[in-house]
C-alpha positions in Angstrom: 53.6 -62.7 39.2 55.8 -63.4 36.2 59.4 -62.2 36.5 60.6 -60.7 33.2 64.4 -61.2 32.9 66.4 -59.3 30.3 70.1 -59.0 29.6 71.9 -55.8 30.0 73.0 -55.7 26.4 69.3 -56.3 25.3 68.3 -53.3 27.5 70.9 -51.1 26.0 70.0 -52.1 22.4 66.3 -51.8 22.9 65.9 -49.1 25.5 62.9 -47.4 23.9 61.0 -50.7 23.7 61.6 -51.4 27.4 60.6 -47.8 28.4 57.3 -48.3 26.6 56.7 -51.7 28.3 57.6 -50.2 31.7 55.1 -47.4 31.0 52.5 -50.1 30.6 53.2 -51.5 34.0 55.8 -54.2 33.3 58.8 -54.8 35.5 62.2 -56.3 34.5 65.1 -57.8 36.3 68.3 -57.0 34.3 71.0 -59.6 34.4 74.7 -59.3 33.5 76.6 -62.5 32.9 73.7 -64.5 34.3 73.6 -62.5 37.6 70.8 -60.0 38.5 72.2 -56.5 38.8 69.1 -54.3 39.0 65.4 -54.1 38.6 63.4 -51.7 36.3 60.0 -50.9 37.6 57.2 -48.4 36.8 57.0 -45.4 39.0 53.5 -46.5 40.1 55.1 -49.2 42.3 56.4 -46.4 44.5 52.8 -45.5 45.4 52.5 -42.2 43.6 50.4 -43.6 40.7 52.6 -41.8 38.3 51.0 -38.5 39.2 54.0 -36.2 39.0 52.7 -32.7 38.9 53.8 -29.2 39.7 52.3 -28.1 43.0 53.5 -24.6 42.8 54.1 -22.7 39.6 56.7 -20.2 40.7 56.5 -18.4 37.3 53.2 -17.0 38.5 55.0 -15.4 41.5 57.8 -13.9 39.4 59.0 -15.2 36.0 62.5 -13.7 36.5 63.2 -15.5 39.7 61.8 -16.1 43.2 63.5 -15.2 46.5 63.9 -18.3 48.8 61.5 -16.7 51.4 58.8 -16.6 48.8 59.4 -20.2 47.9 59.2 -21.3 51.5 56.0 -19.3 52.0 54.4 -20.9 48.9 55.4 -24.4 50.0 53.9 -23.9 53.5 50.7 -22.6 51.9 50.6 -25.7 49.6 51.2 -28.0 52.5 48.4 -26.4 54.6 46.1 -26.7 51.6 46.9 -30.4 51.2 46.4 -31.0 55.0 43.0 -29.4 54.9 41.9 -31.4 51.8 43.1 -34.7 53.4 41.2 -33.9 56.6 38.0 -33.3 54.6 38.7 -36.5 52.6 39.0 -38.5 55.8 35.8 -37.0 57.2 33.8 -38.0 54.1 34.9 -41.6 54.3 
């Protein structure tokens, strides 16, 4: 695996370019005064495959606001649904 090293100044001056490259899967180690300070990596490396989605659209419940009890109820329902689908998925394999 090739390590892409970039300077902090270069990152600041070319942020949009690096965002595009990270979006394509590249990672970078950012250095300041020749010392590594942090790494920029795609979200996919966290294991979520970049699939950020809204599980519950609370606007469907009430567009003006949702009581916390309704939020908890909706979250529990969503979790149960996910658990059922993962059990079915495991049985199919």
